[in-house]
DSSP file (Angstrom, degrees, kcal/mol; ACC not computed):
  #  RESIDUE AA STRUCTURE BP1 BP2  ACC     N-H-->O    O-->H-N    N-H-->O    O-->H-N    TCO  KAPPA ALPHA  PHI   PSI    X-CA   Y-CA   Z-CA
    1    1 A X     >        0   0    0      0, 0.0     4,-2.2     0, 0.0     5,-0.1   0.000 360.0 360.0 360.0 -36.1  -11.5   10.2   13.5
    2    2 A X  H  >  +     0   0    0      2,-0.2     4,-2.5     1,-0.2     5,-0.1   0.875 360.0  50.5 -71.1 -35.3  -14.2   12.6   14.5
    3    3 A X  H  > S+     0   0    0      2,-0.2     4,-2.3     1,-0.2    -1,-0.2   0.884 110.6  51.3 -66.0 -40.7  -11.9   14.5   16.9
    4    4 A X  H  > S+     0   0    0      2,-0.2     4,-2.5     1,-0.2     5,-0.2   0.949 110.6  47.4 -64.4 -47.4   -9.3   14.8   14.0
    5    5 A X  H  X S+     0   0    0     -4,-2.2     4,-2.9     1,-0.2    -2,-0.2   0.909 110.6  52.3 -67.1 -36.8  -12.0   16.2   11.7
    6    6 A X  H  X S+     0   0    0     -4,-2.5     4,-1.9     1,-0.2    -1,-0.2   0.884 107.7  52.4 -62.5 -34.8  -13.2   18.7   14.5
    7    7 A X  H  X S+     0   0    0     -4,-2.3     4,-2.5     2,-0.2    -2,-0.2   0.927 110.3  47.8 -72.5 -39.9   -9.6   19.9   14.9
    8    8 A X  H  X S+     0   0    0     -4,-2.5     4,-3.5     1,-0.2    -2,-0.2   0.948 109.5  52.8 -54.7 -47.8   -9.4   20.5   11.1
    9    9 A X  H  < S+     0   0    0     -4,-2.9    -2,-0.2    -5,-0.2    -1,-0.2   0.865 112.7  45.0 -60.6 -35.1  -12.7   22.3   11.2
   10   10 A X  H >< S+     0   0    0     -4,-1.9     3,-0.5     1,-0.2    -1,-0.2   0.928 116.5  45.9 -68.4 -46.5  -11.4   24.6   14.0
   11   11 A X  H 3< S+     0   0    0     -4,-2.5     2,-0.3     1,-0.3    -2,-0.2   0.871 134.7  13.4 -65.1 -43.1   -8.1   25.1   12.2
   12   12 A X  T 3<  +     0   0    0     -4,-3.5    -1,-0.3    -5,-0.2    -2,-0.2  -0.719  68.6 170.0-141.0  83.8   -9.7   25.8    8.8
   13   13 A X    <   +     0   0    0     -3,-0.5     2,-0.5    -2,-0.3    -1,-0.1   0.787  56.8  85.9 -70.8 -22.8  -13.5   26.4    9.2
   14   14 A X        -     0   0    0      2,-0.0     2,-0.3    -5,-0.0    83,-0.3  -0.668  64.4-173.1 -78.6 125.7  -14.1   27.6    5.6
   15   15 A X        -     0   0    0     -2,-0.5    83,-0.2    81,-0.1     3,-0.2  -0.776  28.6-143.4-117.3 162.4  -14.7   24.6    3.4
   16   16 A X     >  +     0   0    0     81,-2.5     4,-2.3    -2,-0.3     3,-0.2   0.060  60.5 122.0-109.1  19.5  -15.1   24.2   -0.4
   17   17 A X  H  > S+     0   0    0      1,-0.2     4,-1.5     2,-0.2     5,-0.2   0.910  72.3  51.0 -54.8 -53.1  -17.7   21.6   -0.3
   18   18 A X  H  > S+     0   0    0      1,-0.2     4,-1.3     2,-0.2    -1,-0.2   0.844 107.9  52.9 -58.1 -40.1  -20.3   23.6   -2.3
   19   19 A X  H  > S+     0   0    0      1,-0.2     4,-2.1    -3,-0.2    -1,-0.2   0.907 110.1  48.3 -65.7 -43.0  -17.8   24.4   -5.1
   20   20 A X  H  X S+     0   0    0     -4,-2.3     4,-1.6     1,-0.2    -2,-0.2   0.749 106.9  57.2 -70.0 -20.2  -17.1   20.6   -5.4
   21   21 A X  H  X S+     0   0    0     -4,-1.5     4,-1.5    -5,-0.2    -1,-0.2   0.793 103.1  52.7 -71.7 -32.8  -20.7   20.0   -5.5
   22   22 A X  H  X S+     0   0    0     -4,-1.3     4,-1.1    -3,-0.2     3,-0.5   0.954 112.4  44.4 -66.5 -48.6  -20.9   22.3   -8.5
   23   23 A X  H  < S+     0   0    0     -4,-2.1     4,-0.5     1,-0.2     3,-0.4   0.896 111.2  55.4 -54.4 -43.0  -18.2   20.3  -10.2
   24   24 A X  H ><>S+     0   0    0     -4,-1.6     5,-2.1     1,-0.2     3,-0.7   0.785 100.4  60.8 -61.7 -33.7  -19.9   17.1   -9.1
   25   25 A X  H ><5S+     0   0    0     -4,-1.5     3,-1.5    -3,-0.5    -1,-0.2   0.828  96.7  58.0 -71.7 -32.1  -23.2   18.3  -10.8
   26   26 A X  T 3<5S+     0   0    0     -4,-1.1    -1,-0.3    -3,-0.4    -2,-0.2   0.702 104.7  51.3 -72.6 -14.2  -21.7   18.4  -14.2
   27   27 A X  T < 5S-     0   0    0     -3,-0.7    -1,-0.3    -4,-0.5    -2,-0.2   0.119 131.1 -88.9-106.7  23.7  -20.7   14.7  -13.9
   28   28 A X  T < 5 -     0   0    0     -3,-1.5    -3,-0.2     1,-0.2     5,-0.1   0.651  65.2 -79.1  89.0  12.2  -24.3   13.6  -12.9
   29   29 A X    >>< +     0   0    0     -5,-2.1     4,-1.8    -6,-0.1     3,-1.0   0.947  62.9 178.8  59.1  53.7  -23.9   14.0   -9.2
   30   30 A X  H 3> S+     0   0    0     -6,-0.5     4,-2.9     1,-0.3     5,-0.2   0.804  72.5  60.1 -57.2 -36.1  -22.0   10.7   -8.8
   31   31 A X  H 3> S+     0   0    0      1,-0.2     4,-2.1     2,-0.2    -1,-0.3   0.827 106.2  47.2 -70.0 -29.9  -21.5   11.1   -5.0
   32   32 A X  H <> S+     0   0    0     -3,-1.0     4,-2.5     2,-0.2    -2,-0.2   0.896 113.4  48.7 -76.2 -35.2  -25.3   11.3   -4.3
   33   33 A X  H  X S+     0   0    0     -4,-1.8     4,-1.8     2,-0.2    -2,-0.2   0.950 116.2  43.1 -68.3 -46.5  -25.9    8.2   -6.6
   34   34 A X  H  X S+     0   0    0     -4,-2.9     4,-2.9     2,-0.2     3,-0.3   0.959 114.3  51.4 -58.5 -53.8  -23.1    6.3   -4.8
   35   35 A X  H  X S+     0   0    0     -4,-2.1     4,-2.1    -5,-0.2    -2,-0.2   0.886 110.2  46.9 -48.5 -47.0  -24.4    7.5   -1.4
   36   36 A X  H  X S+     0   0    0     -4,-2.5     4,-1.5     1,-0.2    -1,-0.2   0.846 112.3  52.5 -70.3 -31.3  -27.9    6.4   -2.1
   37   37 A X  H  X S+     0   0    0     -4,-1.8     4,-1.0    -3,-0.3    -2,-0.2   0.943 112.6  44.3 -71.6 -41.3  -26.6    3.0   -3.3
   38   38 A X  H  < S+     0   0    0     -4,-2.9     7,-0.4     1,-0.2    -2,-0.2   0.805 110.1  54.3 -71.7 -25.7  -24.6    2.5   -0.2
   39   39 A X  H  < S+     0   0    0     -4,-2.1    -1,-0.2    -5,-0.3    -2,-0.2   0.823 110.1  49.4 -73.3 -24.1  -27.4    3.7    2.1
   40   40 A X  H  < S+     0   0    0     -4,-1.5     2,-0.5    -3,-0.2    -1,-0.2   0.686 110.8  49.2 -86.6 -20.3  -29.7    1.1    0.6
   41   41 A X     X  -     0   0    0     -4,-1.0     4,-1.7     1,-0.1     3,-0.4  -0.959  60.1-161.3-130.2 115.3  -27.3   -2.0    0.8
   42   42 A X  H  > S+     0   0    0     -2,-0.5     4,-1.8     1,-0.2     5,-0.1   0.808  94.2  58.6 -61.9 -31.4  -25.5   -2.9    4.1
   43   43 A X  H  > S+     0   0    0      2,-0.2     4,-2.3     1,-0.2    -1,-0.2   0.839 103.7  49.8 -74.4 -27.6  -23.1   -5.0    2.2
   44   44 A X  H  > S+     0   0    0     -3,-0.4     4,-2.3     2,-0.2    -2,-0.2   0.877 110.5  50.9 -60.4 -47.0  -22.0   -2.0    0.2
   45   45 A X  H  X S+     0   0    0     -4,-1.7     4,-2.2    -7,-0.4    -2,-0.2   0.849 113.0  46.1 -57.6 -44.0  -21.5    0.0    3.3
   46   46 A X  H  X S+     0   0    0     -4,-1.8     4,-3.2     2,-0.2     5,-0.2   0.938 111.1  51.2 -69.3 -50.5  -19.5   -2.8    4.8
   47   47 A X  H  X S+     0   0    0     -4,-2.3     4,-2.6     1,-0.2    -2,-0.2   0.917 112.4  46.4 -54.7 -46.8  -17.4   -3.3    1.7
   48   48 A X  H  X S+     0   0    0     -4,-2.3     4,-2.6     2,-0.2     5,-0.2   0.924 112.3  51.8 -62.7 -45.7  -16.6    0.5    1.5
   49   49 A X  H  X S+     0   0    0     -4,-2.2     4,-1.8     1,-0.2    -2,-0.2   0.951 111.9  45.8 -53.5 -54.9  -15.8    0.5    5.4
   50   50 A X  H  X S+     0   0    0     -4,-3.2     4,-1.7     1,-0.2    -2,-0.2   0.876 110.9  53.5 -67.2 -38.0  -13.4   -2.4    4.9
   51   51 A X  H  < S+     0   0    0     -4,-2.6     4,-0.4    -5,-0.2     3,-0.3   0.938 112.3  43.4 -55.9 -46.5  -11.8   -0.8    1.8
   52   52 A X  H >< S+     0   0    0     -4,-2.6     3,-0.6     1,-0.2     4,-0.3   0.845 114.8  50.9 -74.3 -27.9  -11.1    2.5    3.7
   53   53 A X  H 3< S+     0   0    0     -4,-1.8     3,-0.3     1,-0.2     4,-0.3   0.747 108.2  53.5 -81.1 -21.6   -9.8    0.5    6.8
   54   54 A X  T 3X S+     0   0    0     -4,-1.7     4,-2.6    -3,-0.3    -1,-0.2   0.423  80.6  96.0 -86.4  -6.0   -7.4   -1.6    4.5
   55   55 A X  H <> S+     0   0    0     -3,-0.6     4,-1.8    -4,-0.4    -1,-0.2   0.918  84.9  46.9 -63.0 -43.7   -5.7    1.5    2.9
   56   56 A X  H  > S+     0   0    0     -4,-0.3     4,-2.0    -3,-0.3    -1,-0.2   0.881 113.8  49.0 -60.4 -37.7   -2.7    1.4    5.3
   57   57 A X  H  > S+     0   0    0     -4,-0.3     4,-2.6     2,-0.2    -2,-0.2   0.888 109.1  52.1 -68.8 -39.6   -2.4   -2.3    4.8
   58   58 A X  H  X S+     0   0    0     -4,-2.6     4,-2.9     2,-0.2    -2,-0.2   0.858 106.2  55.3 -61.7 -36.9   -2.5   -1.9    1.0
   59   59 A X  H  X S+     0   0    0     -4,-1.8     4,-2.0    -5,-0.2    -1,-0.2   0.923 110.6  44.7 -68.7 -42.5    0.3    0.7    1.2
   60   60 A X  H  X S+     0   0    0     -4,-2.0     4,-2.8     2,-0.2    -2,-0.2   0.890 112.6  51.3 -64.4 -37.4    2.5   -1.7    3.1
   61   61 A X  H  X S+     0   0    0     -4,-2.6     4,-2.2     2,-0.2    -2,-0.2   0.894 110.2  49.3 -65.1 -38.9    1.7   -4.6    0.7
   62   62 A X  H  X S+     0   0    0     -4,-2.9     4,-2.3     2,-0.2    -1,-0.2   0.919 112.8  47.2 -60.8 -45.2    2.5   -2.5   -2.3
   63   63 A X  H  X S+     0   0    0     -4,-2.0     4,-2.0     1,-0.2    -2,-0.2   0.904 110.4  52.0 -66.9 -42.1    5.7   -1.4   -0.8
   64   64 A X  H  X S+     0   0    0     -4,-2.8     4,-1.9     2,-0.2     5,-0.2   0.882 107.9  53.0 -58.9 -40.8    6.6   -5.0    0.1
   65   65 A X  H  X S+     0   0    0     -4,-2.2     4,-2.9     1,-0.2     5,-0.4   0.946 110.4  47.9 -58.7 -48.7    5.9   -6.1   -3.5
   66   66 A X  H  X S+     0   0    0     -4,-2.3     4,-1.4     1,-0.2    -1,-0.2   0.867 108.7  52.6 -69.1 -28.0    8.2   -3.5   -4.8
   67   67 A X  H  < S+     0   0    0     -4,-2.0    -1,-0.2     1,-0.2    -2,-0.2   0.892 120.6  32.9 -67.0 -35.7   10.9   -4.4   -2.3
   68   68 A X  H  < S+     0   0    0     -4,-1.9    -2,-0.2    -3,-0.2    -1,-0.2   0.737 130.7  32.2 -91.5 -26.0   10.8   -8.2   -3.3
   69   69 A X  H  < S+     0   0    0     -4,-2.9     2,-0.2    -5,-0.2    -3,-0.2   0.596 109.7  56.1-108.9 -11.4    9.9   -7.7   -7.1
   70   70 A X  S  < S-     0   0    0     -4,-1.4     2,-0.1    -5,-0.4    -4,-0.0  -0.667  84.7 -91.1-118.2 168.0   11.4   -4.6   -8.4
   71   71 A X     >  -     0   0    0     -2,-0.2     4,-2.1     1,-0.1     3,-0.3  -0.373  42.5-106.7 -78.1 167.6   14.8   -3.0   -8.6
   72   72 A X  H  > S+     0   0    0      1,-0.2     4,-2.3     2,-0.2     5,-0.2   0.856 117.4  57.7 -67.3 -32.6   16.1   -0.7   -5.8
   73   73 A X  H  > S+     0   0    0      1,-0.2     4,-1.5     2,-0.2    -1,-0.2   0.918 108.2  45.5 -58.9 -42.2   15.6    2.4   -8.0
   74   74 A X  H  > S+     0   0    0     -3,-0.3     4,-1.7     1,-0.2    -1,-0.2   0.839 112.3  52.6 -73.6 -34.7   11.9    1.7   -8.5
   75   75 A X  H  X S+     0   0    0     -4,-2.1     4,-2.7     1,-0.2    -1,-0.2   0.897 107.0  50.6 -71.9 -35.9   11.4    0.9   -4.8
   76   76 A X  H  X S+     0   0    0     -4,-2.3     4,-2.7    -5,-0.2    -1,-0.2   0.898 108.4  54.1 -68.9 -34.1   13.0    4.2   -3.7
   77   77 A X  H  X S+     0   0    0     -4,-1.5     4,-2.0     2,-0.2    -1,-0.2   0.887 111.1  44.6 -60.8 -38.9   10.7    6.1   -6.0
   78   78 A X  H  X S+     0   0    0     -4,-1.7     4,-2.0     2,-0.2     5,-0.2   0.868 112.3  51.1 -75.1 -34.5    7.6    4.4   -4.5
   79   79 A X  H  X S+     0   0    0     -4,-2.7     4,-2.5     1,-0.2     5,-0.2   0.949 112.6  48.4 -71.5 -41.0    9.0    5.0   -0.9
   80   80 A X  H  X S+     0   0    0     -4,-2.7     4,-2.7     1,-0.2    -2,-0.2   0.917 108.9  52.8 -52.4 -45.8    9.5    8.7   -1.8
   81   81 A X  H  X S+     0   0    0     -4,-2.0     4,-2.4     2,-0.2    -1,-0.2   0.888 111.9  44.5 -62.7 -44.9    6.0    8.9   -3.3
   82   82 A X  H  X S+     0   0    0     -4,-2.0     4,-2.3     2,-0.2    -1,-0.2   0.919 116.1  48.1 -67.6 -41.1    4.4    7.5    0.1
   83   83 A X  H  X S+     0   0    0     -4,-2.5     4,-2.3    -5,-0.2     5,-0.2   0.962 112.1  47.4 -64.6 -42.2    6.5    9.7    2.2
   84   84 A X  H  X S+     0   0    0     -4,-2.7     4,-2.0     1,-0.2    -1,-0.2   0.901 113.1  49.9 -63.0 -42.9    5.7   12.8    0.1
   85   85 A X  H  X S+     0   0    0     -4,-2.4     4,-1.0     1,-0.2    -1,-0.2   0.842 108.2  54.4 -63.1 -34.3    2.0   11.9    0.2
   86   86 A X  H  < S+     0   0    0     -4,-2.3     4,-0.5     1,-0.2     3,-0.3   0.940 115.2  37.2 -64.3 -48.5    2.2   11.5    3.9
   87   87 A X  H  X S+     0   0    0     -4,-2.3     4,-0.7     1,-0.2    -2,-0.2   0.757 118.9  48.9 -78.5 -26.4    3.7   15.1    4.5
   88   88 A X  H  X S+     0   0    0     -4,-2.0     4,-1.9    -5,-0.2     5,-0.2   0.606  90.6  78.7 -98.2  -7.1    1.7   16.8    1.9
   89   89 A X  H  X S+     0   0    0     -4,-1.0     4,-1.9    -3,-0.3     5,-0.1   0.951  96.7  42.3 -60.9 -54.7   -1.8   15.5    2.7
   90   90 A X  H  > S+     0   0    0     -4,-0.5     4,-2.8     1,-0.2     5,-0.2   0.956 113.9  49.6 -62.0 -57.0   -2.5   17.8    5.6
   91   91 A X  H  X S+     0   0    0     -4,-0.7     4,-1.7     1,-0.2    -1,-0.2   0.849 113.4  49.3 -57.4 -33.7   -1.1   21.0    4.0
   92   92 A X  H  X S+     0   0    0     -4,-1.9     4,-2.1     2,-0.2    -1,-0.2   0.833 108.6  51.9 -74.5 -31.0   -3.2   20.3    0.8
   93   93 A X  H  < S+     0   0    0     -4,-1.9    -2,-0.2    -5,-0.2    -1,-0.2   0.943 108.6  51.2 -63.2 -45.7   -6.3   19.8    2.9
   94   94 A X  H  < S+     0   0    0     -4,-2.8     3,-0.4     1,-0.2    -2,-0.2   0.869 114.1  44.5 -63.7 -33.7   -5.7   23.2    4.6
   95   95 A X  H  < S+     0   0    0     -4,-1.7     2,-0.2     1,-0.3    -1,-0.2   0.848 131.2  20.8 -82.0 -30.2   -5.4   24.9    1.3
   96   96 A X  S  < S-     0   0    0     -4,-2.1     2,-0.4    -5,-0.1    -1,-0.3  -0.633  81.7-170.3-131.3  74.3   -8.4   23.1   -0.3
   97   97 A X        +     0   0    0     -3,-0.4   -81,-2.5   -83,-0.3     2,-0.4  -0.538  15.7 160.1 -71.2 121.8  -10.6   21.9    2.5
   98   98 A X        +     0   0    0     -2,-0.4     3,-0.1   -83,-0.2    -2,-0.1  -0.970  16.4 176.8-141.4 125.2  -13.3   19.6    1.3
   99   99 A X        -     0   0    0     -2,-0.4     3,-0.2     1,-0.3     2,-0.1   0.595  49.6-104.9-105.8  -4.3  -15.1   17.2    3.7
  100  100 A X    >>  -     0   0    0      1,-0.1     4,-1.3     2,-0.1     3,-1.3  -0.276  42.1 -59.5 103.7 172.7  -17.6   15.7    1.4
  101  101 A X  H 3> S+     0   0    0      1,-0.3     4,-3.1     2,-0.2     7,-0.3   0.807 124.9  61.9 -62.3 -35.5  -21.3   16.0    0.7
  102  102 A X  H 34 S+     0   0    0      1,-0.2    -1,-0.3     2,-0.2     6,-0.1   0.799 104.7  48.7 -59.9 -27.8  -22.4   14.9    4.2
  103  103 A X  H <4 S+     0   0    0     -3,-1.3    -1,-0.2     1,-0.1    -2,-0.2   0.876 117.8  39.5 -81.2 -38.0  -20.6   17.9    5.6
  104  104 A X  H  < S+     0   0    0     -4,-1.3     2,-0.5     1,-0.2    -2,-0.2   0.853 122.9  36.6 -78.9 -31.3  -22.3   20.4    3.1
  105  105 A X    ><  -     0   0    0     -4,-3.1     3,-1.6    -5,-0.2    -1,-0.2  -0.959  63.4-158.5-128.3 113.8  -25.7   18.9    3.0
  106  106 A X  T 3  S+     0   0    0     -2,-0.5    -1,-0.1     1,-0.3    -4,-0.1   0.706  93.7  57.5 -63.4 -21.9  -27.4   17.3    6.1
  107  107 A X  T >> S+     0   0    0      4,-0.1     3,-1.5     2,-0.1     4,-1.2   0.430  86.3 167.1 -93.6   5.5  -29.9   15.2    4.0
  108  108 A X  T <4  +     0   0    0     -3,-1.6   -76,-0.1     1,-0.3     4,-0.1  -0.319  59.5   5.2 -51.8 137.2  -27.0   13.4    2.1
  109  109 A X  T 34 S+     0   0    0    -77,-0.1    -1,-0.3   -78,-0.1     3,-0.2  -0.907 118.5  67.3-100.1  16.2  -27.5   10.9    0.4
  110  110 A X  T <4 S+     0   0    0     -3,-1.5     2,-0.4     1,-0.3    -2,-0.2   0.849 116.4   7.4 -73.3 -35.7  -31.3   10.6    0.6
  111  111 A X  S  < S-     0   0    0     -4,-1.2    -1,-0.3     3,-0.0    -4,-0.1  -0.914  75.8-130.2-148.9 122.1  -32.1   13.8   -1.4
  112  112 A X        -     0   0    0     -2,-0.4     3,-0.1    -3,-0.2   -83,-0.0  -0.316  40.9 -93.0 -61.9 151.6  -29.6   16.1   -3.3
  113  113 A X        -     0   0    0      1,-0.1    -1,-0.1     2,-0.1    -8,-0.0  -0.252  55.0 -85.4 -67.0 155.0  -29.9   19.7   -2.6
  114  114 A X    >   -     0   0    0      1,-0.1     3,-1.7    -3,-0.1    -1,-0.1  -0.153  34.3-113.9 -59.6 155.4  -32.1   21.7   -5.0
  115  115 A X  G >  S+     0   0    0      1,-0.3     3,-2.0     2,-0.2     4,-0.2   0.667 107.9  80.9 -70.1 -12.4  -30.6   23.0   -8.2
  116  116 A X  G >  S+     0   0    0      1,-0.3     3,-1.5     2,-0.2    -1,-0.3   0.826  81.5  64.2 -59.1 -30.9  -31.1   26.6   -6.8
  117  117 A X  G <  S+     0   0    0     -3,-1.7    -1,-0.3     1,-0.3    -2,-0.2   0.521  89.9  67.7 -78.5   4.6  -27.9   26.1   -4.8
  118  118 A X  G <         0   0    0     -3,-2.0    -1,-0.3     1,-0.2    -2,-0.2   0.458 360.0 360.0 -96.2   1.8  -25.9   25.9   -8.1
  119  119 A X    <         0   0    0     -3,-1.5    -1,-0.2    -4,-0.2    -2,-0.1   0.403 360.0 360.0 -82.1 360.0  -26.6   29.4   -8.9
């Protein structure tokens, strides 16, 4: 995963993390609140890690449920959506690269950056 992130960084070195932080600030900085909660509780970090790890499995489970429980037309729409997502994820990242608060601020999540960076 780190090699993939490094490849994206070489391909698209400019990131928009600070702009996203500005948007995040208006919502009460939820990324820092959630990051602090995860840093304080090992069970929450484990749950988050498992959730991210199960994303491919959940995609397959959802598709299998559509195959067995829905009509063919609905199943094709879901299949097209998953394929479209697969092929649009990288180009959208290259257009709007955001790596998250840990990329923008080295002290994440222990202390949010000063409000002076919002100016």
